[in-house]
C-alpha positions in Angstrom: -71.6 -5.2 6.2 -69.8 -2.1 4.8 -72.3 -2.0 1.9 -75.0 -1.1 4.4 -73.2 1.9 5.8 -73.6 5.6 4.7 -70.4 7.7 5.4 -71.1 11.3 6.3 -68.6 13.7 4.7 -68.2 17.3 5.7 -66.9 19.6 3.0 -66.0 23.3 2.4 -64.6 25.3 -0.4 -61.1 25.7 1.0 -58.0 24.2 -0.5 -57.2 21.9 2.5 -59.0 20.0 5.1 -59.7 21.5 8.6 -60.7 19.8 11.8 -64.2 20.4 13.1 -63.6 21.5 16.7 -67.2 20.5 17.8 -66.7 17.0 16.3 -63.4 15.5 17.5 -61.9 13.2 14.8 -64.0 14.8 12.0 -62.7 17.2 9.4 -64.2 19.4 6.7 -62.7 18.2 3.4 -61.4 20.0 0.4 -62.3 18.5 -2.9 -59.0 16.7 -3.1 -59.3 15.2 0.4 -63.0 14.3 -0.3 -61.9 12.3 -3.3 -59.2 10.6 -1.2 -61.7 9.7 1.6 -64.2 8.4 -0.8 -61.6 6.2 -2.6 -60.4 4.8 0.8 -64.0 4.1 1.8 -64.8 2.3 -1.5 -61.7 0.1 -1.0 -63.3 -1.0 2.3 -66.6 -1.7 0.7 -68.5 1.5 1.8 -70.1 3.0 -1.3 -72.8 5.3 0.1 -72.0 8.8 1.0 -73.8 11.9 2.3 -72.2 15.3 1.8 -72.7 18.1 4.5 -71.4 21.3 3.0 -70.3 24.5 4.9 -72.1 27.2 2.9 -71.2 30.8 3.5 -73.9 32.8 5.3 -74.1 35.4 2.5 -75.2 32.6 0.1 -78.2 31.5 2.1 -81.6 32.9 1.5 -85.3 31.9 2.1 -85.6 30.3 -1.3 -82.5 28.2 -1.1 -81.2 29.5 -4.4 -77.6 28.4 -3.5 -78.7 24.8 -3.7 -79.5 25.3 -7.4 -76.2 26.9 -8.4 -74.4 24.5 -10.7 -71.1 26.1 -9.7 -71.9 25.7 -6.0 -70.1 23.6 -3.5 -72.5 20.7 -3.4 -72.8 20.2 -7.2 -69.1 20.6 -7.5 -68.4 17.9 -4.9 -71.0 15.5 -6.5 -69.5 16.0 -10.0 -66.0 15.4 -8.7 -66.9 12.2 -6.9 -69.1 10.8 -9.6 -66.5 11.6 -12.3 -63.8 9.6 -10.4 -66.0 7.0 -8.8 -69.2 6.5 -10.9 -70.4 3.6 -8.7 -70.5 5.8 -5.6 -74.0 6.6 -4.3 -74.4 10.2 -3.2 -76.8 12.0 -0.9 -76.5 15.7 -0.1 -77.6 18.3 2.4 -78.1 21.8 1.0 -77.0 23.3 4.3 -79.1 26.5 3.9 -80.2 26.5 7.6 -79.4 29.6 9.6 -76.9 27.9 11.9 
């Protein structure tokens, strides 16, 4: 059933979505398109989501400090989704790996 699915969502800090060339059919979402995608998924019964952010290399360090930045991409996405869709379940990746 849709309630048992987790939808992976790829995000970046740009103003519009962009296709991911290595993953045909997948896009990196802007905040606006992320909200649209979550809304459509919720209408279909999917209410679990995992966010995979595209973090700039200059924000990555060995301590993962970008993951704790309240103005960072991941917290911004989670706040936007939870503000509009409080019943959405969210998981995140901090994306601080070197690749």
